[in-house]
The first five atom37 places (N, CA, C, CB, O) and aatype in JSON, in Angstrom:
{
  "aatype": [12, 1, 2, 10, 15, 11, 10, 9, 10, 14, 10, 9, 15, 0, 16, 19, 13, 19, 19, 9, 13, 18, 9, 18, 13, 0, 14, 15, 11, 6, 10, 7, 15, 13, 15, 11, 13, 7, 7, 7, 15, 6, 9, 2, 5, 5, 9, 2, 19, 15, 19, 19, 1, 6, 2, 7, 13, 6, 1, 3, 0, 3, 7, 1, 9, 9, 15, 13, 18, 0, 11, 3, 11, 2, 2, 10, 15, 9, 11, 9, 16, 10, 8, 6, 14, 12, 9, 3, 3, 9, 19, 3, 0, 6, 19, 19, 6, 10, 12, 7, 8, 12, 8, 7, 7, 2, 13, 9, 0, 16, 2, 9, 16, 9, 10, 11],
  "atom_mask": [
    [1, 1, 1, 1, 1],
    [1, 1, 1, 1, 1],
    [1, 1, 1, 1, 1],
    [1, 1, 1, 1, 1],
    [1, 1, 1, 1, 1],
    [1, 1, 1, 1, 1],
    [1, 1, 1, 1, 1],
    [1, 1, 1, 1, 1],
    [1, 1, 1, 1, 1],
    [1, 1, 1, 1, 1],
    [1, 1, 1, 1, 1],
    [1, 1, 1, 1, 1],
    [1, 1, 1, 1, 1],
    [1, 1, 1, 1, 1],
    [1, 1, 1, 1, 1],
    [1, 1, 1, 1, 1],
    [1, 1, 1, 1, 1],
    [1, 1, 1, 1, 1],
    [1, 1, 1, 1, 1],
    [1, 1, 1, 1, 1],
    [1, 1, 1, 1, 1],
    [1, 1, 1, 1, 1],
    [1, 1, 1, 1, 1],
    [1, 1, 1, 1, 1],
    [1, 1, 1, 1, 1],
    [1, 1, 1, 1, 1],
    [1, 1, 1, 1, 1],
    [1, 1, 1, 1, 1],
    [1, 1, 1, 1, 1],
    [1, 1, 1, 1, 1],
    [1, 1, 1, 1, 1],
    [1, 1, 1, 0, 1],
    [1, 1, 1, 1, 1],
    [1, 1, 1, 1, 1],
    [1, 1, 1, 1, 1],
    [1, 1, 1, 1, 1],
    [1, 1, 1, 1, 1],
    [1, 1, 1, 0, 1],
    [1, 1, 1, 0, 1],
    [1, 1, 1, 0, 1],
    [1, 1, 1, 1, 1],
    [1, 1, 1, 1, 1],
    [1, 1, 1, 1, 1],
    [1, 1, 1, 1, 1],
    [1, 1, 1, 1, 1],
    [1, 1, 1, 1, 1],
    [1, 1, 1, 1, 1],
    [1, 1, 1, 1, 1],
    [1, 1, 1, 1, 1],
    [1, 1, 1, 1, 1],
    [1, 1, 1, 1, 1],
    [1, 1, 1, 1, 1],
    [1, 1, 1, 1, 1],
    [1, 1, 1, 1, 1],
    [1, 1, 1, 1, 1],
    [1, 1, 1, 0, 1],
    [1, 1, 1, 1, 1],
    [1, 1, 1, 1, 1],
    [1, 1, 1, 1, 1],
    [1, 1, 1, 1, 1],
    [1, 1, 1, 1, 1],
    [1, 1, 1, 1, 1],
    [1, 1, 1, 0, 1],
    [1, 1, 1, 1, 1],
    [1, 1, 1, 1, 1],
    [1, 1, 1, 1, 1],
    [1, 1, 1, 1, 1],
    [1, 1, 1, 1, 1],
    [1, 1, 1, 1, 1],
    [1, 1, 1, 1, 1],
    [1, 1, 1, 1, 1],
    [1, 1, 1, 1, 1],
    [1, 1, 1, 1, 1],
    [1, 1, 1, 1, 1],
    [1, 1, 1, 1, 1],
    [1, 1, 1, 1, 1],
    [1, 1, 1, 1, 1],
    [1, 1, 1, 1, 1],
    [1, 1, 1, 1, 1],
    [1, 1, 1, 1, 1],
    [1, 1, 1, 1, 1],
    [1, 1, 1, 1, 1],
    [1, 1, 1, 1, 1],
    [1, 1, 1, 1, 1],
    [1, 1, 1, 1, 1],
    [1, 1, 1, 1, 1],
    [1, 1, 1, 1, 1],
    [1, 1, 1, 1, 1],
    [1, 1, 1, 1, 1],
    [1, 1, 1, 1, 1],
    [1, 1, 1, 1, 1],
    [1, 1, 1, 1, 1],
    [1, 1, 1, 1, 1],
    [1, 1, 1, 1, 1],
    [1, 1, 1, 1, 1],
    [1, 1, 1, 1, 1],
    [1, 1, 1, 1, 1],
    [1, 1, 1, 1, 1],
    [1, 1, 1, 1, 1],
    [1, 1, 1, 0, 1],
    [1, 1, 1, 1, 1],
    [1, 1, 1, 1, 1],
    [1, 1, 1, 1, 1],
    [1, 1, 1, 0, 1],
    [1, 1, 1, 0, 1],
    [1, 1, 1, 1, 1],
    [1, 1, 1, 1, 1],
    [1, 1, 1, 1, 1],
    [1, 1, 1, 1, 1],
    [1, 1, 1, 1, 1],
    [1, 1, 1, 1, 1],
    [1, 1, 1, 1, 1],
    [1, 1, 1, 1, 1],
    [1, 1, 1, 1, 1],
    [1, 1, 1, 1, 1],
    [1, 1, 1, 1, 1]
  ],
  "atom_positions": [
    [[-30.73, 35.53, -15.67], [-31.23, 34.19, -15.44], [-30.54, 33.18, -16.35], [-32.73, 34.14, -15.63], [-30.23, 32.06, -15.95]],
    [[-30.31, 33.59, -17.6], [-29.7, 32.69, -18.57], [-28.25, 32.37, -18.18], [-29.76, 33.3, -19.98], [-27.8, 31.24, -18.33]],
    [[-27.52, 33.38, -17.69], [-26.15, 33.15, -17.25], [-26.09, 32.23, -16.05], [-25.47, 34.48, -16.93], [-25.15, 31.45, -15.89]],
    [[-27.09, 32.33, -15.21], [-27.15, 31.47, -14.02], [-27.33, 30.01, -14.42], [-28.29, 31.92, -13.1], [-26.71, 29.13, -13.82]],
    [[-28.17, 29.73, -15.41], [-28.39, 28.35, -15.84], [-27.15, 27.78, -16.53], [-29.6, 28.26, -16.78], [-26.91, 26.57, -16.46]],
    [[-26.36, 28.61, -17.19], [-25.11, 28.16, -17.81], [-24.06, 27.82, -16.75], [-24.56, 29.23, -18.76], [-23.16, 27.02, -17.01]],
    [[-24.17, 28.38, -15.59], [-23.22, 28.15, -14.51], [-23.6, 26.93, -13.67], [-23.14, 29.38, -13.62], [-22.73, 26.24, -13.14]],
    [[-24.89, 26.66, -13.54], [-25.35, 25.58, -12.67], [-24.94, 24.2, -13.19], [-26.86, 25.64, -12.52], [-24.45, 23.39, -12.41]],
    [[-25.12, 23.91, -14.47], [-24.79, 22.59, -15.02], [-23.31, 22.24, -14.87], [-25.18, 22.52, -16.49], [-23.0, 21.14, -14.41]],
    [[-22.37, 23.12, -15.22], [-20.96, 22.78, -14.98], [-20.63, 22.63, -13.5], [-20.06, 23.85, -15.59], [-19.8, 21.8, -13.13]],
    [[-21.27, 23.41, -12.65], [-21.03, 23.32, -11.21], [-21.52, 21.97, -10.66], [-21.72, 24.48, -10.48], [-20.83, 21.35, -9.86]],
    [[-22.69, 21.54, -11.09], [-23.21, 20.23, -10.67], [-22.32, 19.11, -11.2], [-24.66, 20.04, -11.15], [-22.02, 18.16, -10.47]],
    [[-21.89, 19.2, -12.44], [-21.02, 18.18, -13.03], [-19.69, 18.09, -12.29], [-20.76, 18.48, -14.51], [-19.21, 16.99, -12.0]],
    [[-19.11, 19.22, -11.97], [-17.84, 19.23, -11.24], [-18.0, 18.65, -9.84], [-17.29, 20.67, -11.15], [-17.14, 17.91, -9.37]],
    [[-19.1, 18.96, -9.18], [-19.36, 18.43, -7.84], [-19.51, 16.92, -7.88], [-20.61, 19.08, -7.24], [-18.94, 16.22, -7.03]],
    [[-20.26, 16.4, -8.83], [-20.44, 14.95, -8.96], [-19.09, 14.28, -9.24], [-21.44, 14.62, -10.1], [-18.79, 13.24, -8.65]],
    [[-18.29, 14.85, -10.11], [-16.97, 14.3, -10.43], [-16.08, 14.25, -9.19], [-16.29, 15.13, -11.53], [-15.43, 13.24, -8.94]],
    [[-16.04, 15.32, -8.41], [-15.21, 15.37, -7.21], [-15.67, 14.34, -6.18], [-15.23, 16.79, -6.59], [-14.85, 13.66, -5.57]],
    [[-16.97, 14.22, -5.98], [-17.5, 13.25, -5.02], [-17.15, 11.83, -5.44], [-19.02, 13.41, -4.87], [-16.69, 11.04, -4.62]],
    [[-17.37, 11.49, -6.69], [-17.03, 10.15, -7.19], [-15.54, 9.89, -7.07], [-17.49, 9.97, -8.65], [-15.13, 8.8, -6.67]],
    [[-14.73, 10.87, -7.42], [-13.28, 10.71, -7.35], [-12.83, 10.4, -5.93], [-12.57, 11.97, -7.86], [-12.04, 9.48, -5.73]],
    [[-13.31, 11.14, -4.95], [-12.88, 10.93, -3.57], [-13.44, 9.64, -2.96], [-13.29, 12.1, -2.72], [-12.79, 9.03, -2.11]],
    [[-14.62, 9.24, -3.37], [-15.17, 7.98, -2.85], [-14.43, 6.79, -3.45], [-16.68, 7.89, -3.15], [-14.1, 5.85, -2.74]],
    [[-14.18, 6.82, -4.74], [-13.59, 5.67, -5.43], [-12.08, 5.59, -5.26], [-13.94, 5.72, -6.89], [-11.54, 4.5, -5.06]],
    [[-11.4, 6.72, -5.35], [-9.94, 6.72, -5.35], [-9.31, 7.12, -4.02], [-9.45, 7.63, -6.4], [-8.08, 7.21, -3.93]],
    [[-10.1, 7.36, -3.02], [-9.54, 7.78, -1.72], [-8.67, 6.66, -1.16], [-10.68, 8.14, -0.72], [-9.06, 5.5, -1.17]],
    [[-7.47, 7.02, -0.65], [-6.62, 5.99, -0.07], [-7.29, 5.36, 1.15], [-5.25, 6.58, 0.33], [-7.99, 6.03, 1.91]],
    [[-7.06, 4.08, 1.3], [-7.69, 3.33, 2.38], [-6.62, 2.65, 3.23], [-8.68, 2.29, 1.83], [-5.56, 2.3, 2.73]],
    [[-6.91, 2.48, 4.5], [-6.01, 1.76, 5.39], [-6.47, 0.31, 5.56], [-5.92, 2.46, 6.76], [-5.91, -0.42, 6.38]],
    [[-7.46, -0.09, 4.8], [-7.98, -1.46, 4.87], [-6.94, -2.42, 4.29], [-9.32, -1.58, 4.1], [-6.33, -2.15, 3.26]],
    [[-6.75, -3.54, 4.98], [-5.74, -4.51, 4.55], [-6.18, -5.22, 3.28], [-5.49, -5.53, 5.66], [-7.36, -5.5, 3.07]],
    [[-5.19, -5.51, 2.42], [-5.43, -6.25, 1.19], [-5.11, -7.72, 1.37], [0.0, 0.0, 0.0], [-4.88, -8.19, 2.49]],
    [[-5.1, -8.45, 0.25], [-4.85, -9.89, 0.29], [-3.7, -10.26, -0.65], [-6.12, -10.67, -0.1], [-3.66, -9.82, -1.8]],
    [[-2.77, -11.07, -0.15], [-1.66, -11.53, -0.97], [-2.13, -12.48, -2.07], [-0.61, -12.22, -0.1], [-1.39, -12.74, -3.02]],
    [[-3.34, -13.01, -1.96], [-3.84, -13.97, -2.94], [-4.03, -13.36, -4.32], [-5.14, -14.56, -2.46], [-4.12, -14.09, -5.31]],
    [[-4.09, -12.03, -4.42], [-4.27, -11.4, -5.73], [-2.97, -11.36, -6.54], [-4.8, -9.99, -5.55], [-2.99, -10.99, -7.72]],
    [[-1.85, -11.73, -5.93], [-0.57, -11.7, -6.61], [-0.26, -13.06, -7.21], [0.55, -11.27, -5.64], [-0.34, -14.08, -6.53]],
    [[0.1, -13.07, -8.49], [0.52, -14.31, -9.14], [1.94, -14.65, -8.73], [0.0, 0.0, 0.0], [2.77, -13.76, -8.58]],
    [[2.23, -15.93, -8.55], [3.55, -16.36, -8.09], [4.69, -16.0, -9.02], [0.0, 0.0, 0.0], [5.77, -15.65, -8.54]],
    [[4.49, -16.07, -10.33], [5.58, -15.82, -11.26], [5.51, -14.45, -11.91], [0.0, 0.0, 0.0], [6.28, -14.17, -12.83]],
    [[4.61, -13.61, -11.47], [4.42, -12.31, -12.11], [5.43, -11.29, -11.6], [3.01, -11.81, -11.87], [5.69, -11.2, -10.4]],
    [[5.99, -10.52, -12.51], [6.92, -9.45, -12.15], [6.22, -8.09, -12.15], [8.1, -9.43, -13.12], [6.88, -7.06, -12.04]],
    [[4.91, -8.09, -12.26], [4.15, -6.84, -12.3], [3.97, -6.32, -10.88], [2.76, -7.05, -12.99], [3.46, -7.03, -10.02]],
    [[4.39, -5.08, -10.65], [4.25, -4.46, -9.33], [2.81, -4.02, -9.1], [5.21, -3.26, -9.18], [2.18, -3.42, -9.97]],
    [[2.3, -4.33, -7.91], [0.96, -3.94, -7.5], [1.01, -3.41, -6.07], [-0.03, -5.13, -7.61], [1.96, -3.66, -5.34]],
    [[-0.03, -2.66, -5.69], [-0.1, -2.11, -4.33], [-0.91, -3.03, -3.44], [-0.72, -0.7, -4.34], [-1.86, -3.69, -3.88]],
    [[-0.52, -3.06, -2.16], [-1.26, -3.8, -1.15], [-1.0, -3.17, 0.21], [-0.87, -5.32, -1.15], [0.12, -2.77, 0.51]],
    [[-2.03, -3.09, 1.03], [-1.89, -2.64, 2.42], [-1.76, -3.87, 3.3], [-3.1, -1.75, 2.86], [-2.56, -4.8, 3.2]],
    [[-0.76, -3.86, 4.18], [-0.52, -5.0, 5.06], [-0.21, -4.5, 6.47], [0.64, -5.88, 4.53], [0.13, -3.34, 6.68]],
    [[-0.33, -5.41, 7.41], [-0.02, -5.13, 8.81], [1.39, -5.63, 9.1], [-1.06, -5.79, 9.77], [1.73, -6.76, 8.75]],
    [[2.21, -4.8, 9.75], [3.58, -5.17, 10.09], [3.55, -6.13, 11.29], [4.45, -3.91, 10.41], [2.88, -5.85, 12.29]],
    [[4.27, -7.25, 11.18], [4.37, -8.24, 12.26], [5.68, -7.98, 13.0], [4.3, -9.73, 11.72], [6.74, -8.44, 12.58]],
    [[5.59, -7.24, 14.09], [6.8, -6.86, 14.85], [7.41, -8.05, 15.59], [6.47, -5.75, 15.84], [8.62, -8.07, 15.83]],
    [[6.59, -9.03, 15.96], [7.06, -10.16, 16.76], [8.15, -10.97, 16.05], [5.89, -11.07, 17.09], [8.99, -11.58, 16.71]],
    [[8.14, -10.98, 14.72], [9.13, -11.76, 13.96], [10.44, -11.0, 13.76], [8.56, -12.15, 12.62], [11.4, -11.56, 13.23]],
    [[10.49, -9.76, 14.18], [11.72, -8.98, 14.08], [11.97, -8.41, 12.69], [0.0, 0.0, 0.0], [11.17, -8.59, 11.76]],
    [[13.09, -7.73, 12.57], [13.48, -7.06, 11.33], [14.91, -7.46, 11.0], [13.35, -5.51, 11.47], [15.8, -7.37, 11.84]],
    [[15.12, -7.91, 9.77], [16.47, -8.27, 9.33], [17.17, -6.99, 8.86], [16.43, -9.34, 8.19], [16.58, -6.18, 8.15]],
    [[18.43, -6.83, 9.27], [19.17, -5.59, 8.97], [20.44, -5.89, 8.21], [19.49, -4.83, 10.26], [20.99, -7.0, 8.28]],
    [[20.92, -4.88, 7.47], [22.2, -5.01, 6.77], [23.33, -4.59, 7.7], [22.21, -4.15, 5.48], [23.09, -4.32, 8.88]],
    [[24.56, -4.53, 7.2], [25.73, -4.2, 8.02], [25.66, -2.79, 8.58], [27.0, -4.36, 7.2], [26.27, -2.5, 9.61]],
    [[24.92, -1.89, 7.92], [24.79, -0.51, 8.38], [23.62, -0.32, 9.34], [24.62, 0.42, 7.19], [23.37, 0.8, 9.8]],
    [[22.9, -1.39, 9.66], [21.79, -1.3, 10.6], [20.47, -0.92, 9.97], [0.0, 0.0, 0.0], [19.48, -0.73, 10.68]],
    [[20.42, -0.8, 8.65], [19.17, -0.45, 7.97], [18.35, -1.72, 7.72], [19.45, 0.29, 6.63], [18.9, -2.79, 7.49]],
    [[17.05, -1.58, 7.77], [16.15, -2.72, 7.62], [16.12, -3.17, 6.16], [14.71, -2.36, 8.1], [15.94, -2.37, 5.25]],
    [[16.31, -4.5, 5.95], [16.25, -5.05, 4.59], [15.1, -6.04, 4.41], [17.57, -5.73, 4.26], [14.73, -6.36, 3.28]],
    [[14.53, -6.53, 5.52], [13.35, -7.39, 5.4], [12.6, -7.44, 6.73], [13.75, -8.82, 4.96], [13.16, -7.18, 7.8]],
    [[11.32, -7.78, 6.64], [10.46, -7.93, 7.8], [9.28, -8.79, 7.4], [9.98, -6.53, 8.35], [9.15, -9.16, 6.23]],
    [[8.43, -9.12, 8.34], [7.24, -9.92, 8.05], [5.99, -9.04, 8.14], [7.13, -11.12, 9.02], [5.92, -8.12, 8.95]],
    [[5.01, -9.37, 7.3], [3.74, -8.66, 7.29], [2.63, -9.66, 7.04], [3.72, -7.52, 6.22], [2.85, -10.72, 6.46]],
    [[1.41, -9.3, 7.49], [0.28, -10.18, 7.23], [-0.85, -9.41, 6.57], [-0.21, -10.83, 8.53], [-1.01, -8.21, 6.76]],
    [[-1.62, -10.14, 5.78], [-2.73, -9.54, 5.06], [-4.04, -9.73, 5.82], [-2.84, -10.15, 3.65], [-4.04, -10.15, 6.98]],
    [[-5.15, -9.43, 5.17], [-6.46, -9.52, 5.84], [-6.85, -10.95, 6.17], [-7.52, -8.89, 4.97], [-7.73, -11.16, 7.01]],
    [[-6.21, -11.93, 5.54], [-6.48, -13.35, 5.81], [-5.51, -13.93, 6.83], [-6.42, -14.15, 4.53], [-5.46, -15.15, 7.01]],
    [[-4.74, -13.07, 7.5], [-3.72, -13.45, 8.48], [-2.61, -14.31, 7.88], [-4.36, -14.2, 9.63], [-1.96, -15.07, 8.59]],
    [[-2.4, -14.2, 6.57], [-1.29, -14.89, 5.91], [-0.03, -14.06, 6.11], [-1.59, -15.12, 4.38], [0.03, -12.9, 5.67]],
    [[0.96, -14.63, 6.76], [2.2, -13.91, 7.05], [3.23, -14.22, 5.97], [2.75, -14.3, 8.46], [3.49, -15.39, 5.65]],
    [[3.82, -13.17, 5.39], [4.78, -13.29, 4.29], [6.01, -12.46, 4.63], [4.15, -12.83, 2.93], [5.91, -11.4, 5.24]],
    [[7.18, -12.94, 4.22], [8.41, -12.17, 4.39], [8.46, -11.1, 3.3], [9.68, -13.1, 4.32], [8.31, -11.38, 2.11]],
    [[8.68, -9.86, 3.74], [8.79, -8.73, 2.83], [10.26, -8.39, 2.69], [7.96, -7.49, 3.35], [10.93, -8.07, 3.68]],
    [[10.78, -8.46, 1.48], [12.16, -8.1, 1.21], [12.17, -6.75, 0.51], [12.88, -9.19, 0.35], [11.48, -6.56, -0.49]],
    [[12.95, -5.82, 1.04], [12.98, -4.47, 0.5], [13.97, -4.36, -0.65], [13.32, -3.46, 1.6], [15.08, -4.9, -0.58]],
    [[13.57, -3.66, -1.69], [14.45, -3.43, -2.84], [15.61, -2.53, -2.43], [13.66, -2.79, -4.0], [16.74, -2.72, -2.89]],
    [[15.33, -1.57, -1.58], [16.34, -0.66, -1.03], [16.23, -0.7, 0.49], [16.17, 0.81, -1.58], [15.11, -0.69, 1.01]],
    [[17.35, -0.73, 1.23], [17.27, -0.73, 2.7], [16.52, 0.49, 3.21], [18.68, -0.76, 3.3], [16.52, 1.55, 2.59]],
    [[15.86, 0.33, 4.36], [15.03, 1.39, 4.94], [15.48, 1.7, 6.35], [13.54, 0.99, 4.92], [16.01, 0.84, 7.06]],
    [[15.26, 2.96, 6.76], [15.58, 3.36, 8.13], [14.5, 2.84, 9.07], [15.7, 4.91, 8.25], [13.55, 2.19, 8.62]],
    [[14.63, 3.09, 10.35], [13.79, 2.49, 11.39], [12.35, 2.99, 11.47], [14.42, 2.71, 12.69], [11.63, 2.58, 12.39]],
    [[11.89, 3.83, 10.58], [10.52, 4.35, 10.65], [9.48, 3.23, 10.66], [10.25, 5.29, 9.49], [8.42, 3.36, 11.28]],
    [[9.76, 2.16, 9.98], [8.79, 1.07, 9.84], [8.6, 0.26, 11.12], [9.21, 0.15, 8.72], [7.6, -0.43, 11.27]],
    [[9.55, 0.34, 12.04], [9.47, -0.43, 13.29], [8.23, -0.04, 14.09], [10.74, -0.22, 14.14], [7.63, -0.9, 14.74]],
    [[7.85, 1.22, 14.06], [6.7, 1.71, 14.83], [5.4, 1.69, 14.02], [6.96, 3.11, 15.31], [4.35, 2.04, 14.55]],
    [[5.45, 1.28, 12.76], [4.27, 1.29, 11.9], [3.36, 0.11, 12.21], [4.68, 1.27, 10.43], [3.82, -0.96, 12.6]],
    [[2.07, 0.33, 12.03], [1.09, -0.75, 12.16], [0.65, -1.24, 10.78], [-0.13, -0.27, 12.97], [0.62, -2.44, 10.52]],
    [[0.3, -0.28, 9.91], [-0.15, -0.61, 8.56], [0.72, 0.13, 7.56], [-1.66, -0.25, 8.36], [0.98, 1.33, 7.71]],
    [[1.19, -0.59, 6.53], [2.0, 0.01, 5.48], [1.41, -0.34, 4.12], [3.48, -0.45, 5.58], [0.77, -1.38, 3.96]],
    [[1.65, 0.53, 3.17], [1.27, 0.27, 1.78], [2.53, -0.16, 1.05], [0.6, 1.52, 1.11], [3.53, 0.57, 1.04]],
    [[2.49, -1.33, 0.44], [3.63, -1.85, -0.3], [3.35, -1.79, -1.79], [3.96, -3.29, 0.13], [2.22, -2.02, -2.23]],
    [[4.37, -1.46, -2.56], [4.31, -1.58, -4.02], [5.36, -2.61, -4.38], [4.55, -0.18, -4.75], [6.54, -2.42, -4.08]],
    [[4.95, -3.69, -5.01], [5.9, -4.72, -5.36], [5.24, -5.94, -5.96], [0.0, 0.0, 0.0], [4.11, -5.87, -6.45]],
    [[5.95, -7.08, -5.9], [5.45, -8.32, -6.5], [5.93, -9.52, -5.7], [5.9, -8.43, -7.97], [6.88, -9.43, -4.93]],
    [[5.26, -10.64, -5.91], [5.64, -11.89, -5.26], [6.76, -12.53, -6.07], [4.42, -12.86, -5.14], [6.76, -12.53, -7.3]],
    [[7.73, -13.09, -5.35], [8.82, -13.83, -5.97], [9.06, -15.06, -5.1], [10.14, -12.95, -6.11], [9.67, -14.97, -4.03]],
    [[8.57, -16.2, -5.56], [8.6, -17.39, -4.71], [7.65, -17.18, -3.54], [0.0, 0.0, 0.0], [6.49, -16.84, -3.73]],
    [[8.15, -17.39, -2.33], [7.33, -17.19, -1.13], [7.51, -15.83, -0.5], [0.0, 0.0, 0.0], [6.95, -15.57, 0.56]],
    [[8.3, -14.96, -1.13], [8.57, -13.62, -0.58], [7.89, -12.55, -1.42], [10.08, -13.36, -0.52], [7.6, -12.74, -2.6]],
    [[7.64, -11.41, -0.77], [7.13, -10.23, -1.47], [8.29, -9.26, -1.61], [5.91, -9.58, -0.71], [8.89, -8.86, -0.61]],
    [[8.63, -8.88, -2.83], [9.7, -7.93, -3.09], [9.08, -6.54, -3.19], [10.5, -8.3, -4.39], [8.33, -6.27, -4.13]],
    [[9.38, -5.67, -2.23], [8.78, -4.33, -2.17], [9.72, -3.31, -2.79], [8.46, -3.95, -0.72], [10.87, -3.16, -2.36]],
    [[9.23, -2.6, -3.8], [10.01, -1.54, -4.42], [9.74, -0.19, -3.77], [9.7, -1.46, -5.91], [10.56, 0.72, -3.86]],
    [[8.59, -0.07, -3.1], [8.24, 1.18, -2.43], [7.37, 0.87, -1.21], [7.51, 2.16, -3.41], [6.51, -0.01, -1.26]],
    [[7.61, 1.6, -0.12], [6.83, 1.42, 1.11], [6.35, 2.78, 1.6], [7.67, 0.7, 2.21], [7.13, 3.73, 1.67]],
    [[5.07, 2.85, 1.93], [4.49, 4.06, 2.52], [3.83, 3.68, 3.84], [3.45, 4.73, 1.54], [3.03, 2.74, 3.89]],
    [[4.17, 4.39, 4.9], [3.58, 4.12, 6.21], [2.22, 4.8, 6.28], [4.51, 4.62, 7.37], [2.12, 6.01, 6.09]],
    [[1.17, 4.02, 6.54], [-0.19, 4.55, 6.61], [-0.65, 4.8, 8.04], [-1.14, 3.61, 5.94], [-1.41, 5.73, 8.3]],
    [[-0.18, 3.96, 8.97], [-0.66, 4.08, 10.36], [0.41, 3.56, 11.29], [-1.99, 3.31, 10.57], [0.22, 3.56, 12.51]]
  ]
}
C-alpha cells in the first residue's frame, strides 16, 4: 500500500503537467494579428496568416517564390518578403506560420511552415 501511494502522486503530477503543456503550447491554426509587431523592431516573432492567392506570387529568375501577400485575422493584407526563396509548396497553402519581423510596410519572413 505504501509503494502504491508513492507512485500515485508523481503519476498525478506528470498527468497534470502533460495536460497543461498540450493545452497551452499546442500549435494552433488560428490567425494572428500584424498589430503585435513594432514597425522598427528587428525581433523575430511567430504569426499565423492566410495566404492571399489573388495577388499572385513574385518570383526570382529561377522561378522560386520570393514574395507573396497574406492577411491576418483583421483582414489586413501585408506583403511577405522571404529571406530565402521558396519552392511552389506555398501556392496551395491556406494558412502558414511565419517567423519574422516587420520592416516598413513589409513582413520579412525568415522561416515559413505550412499549417493548412
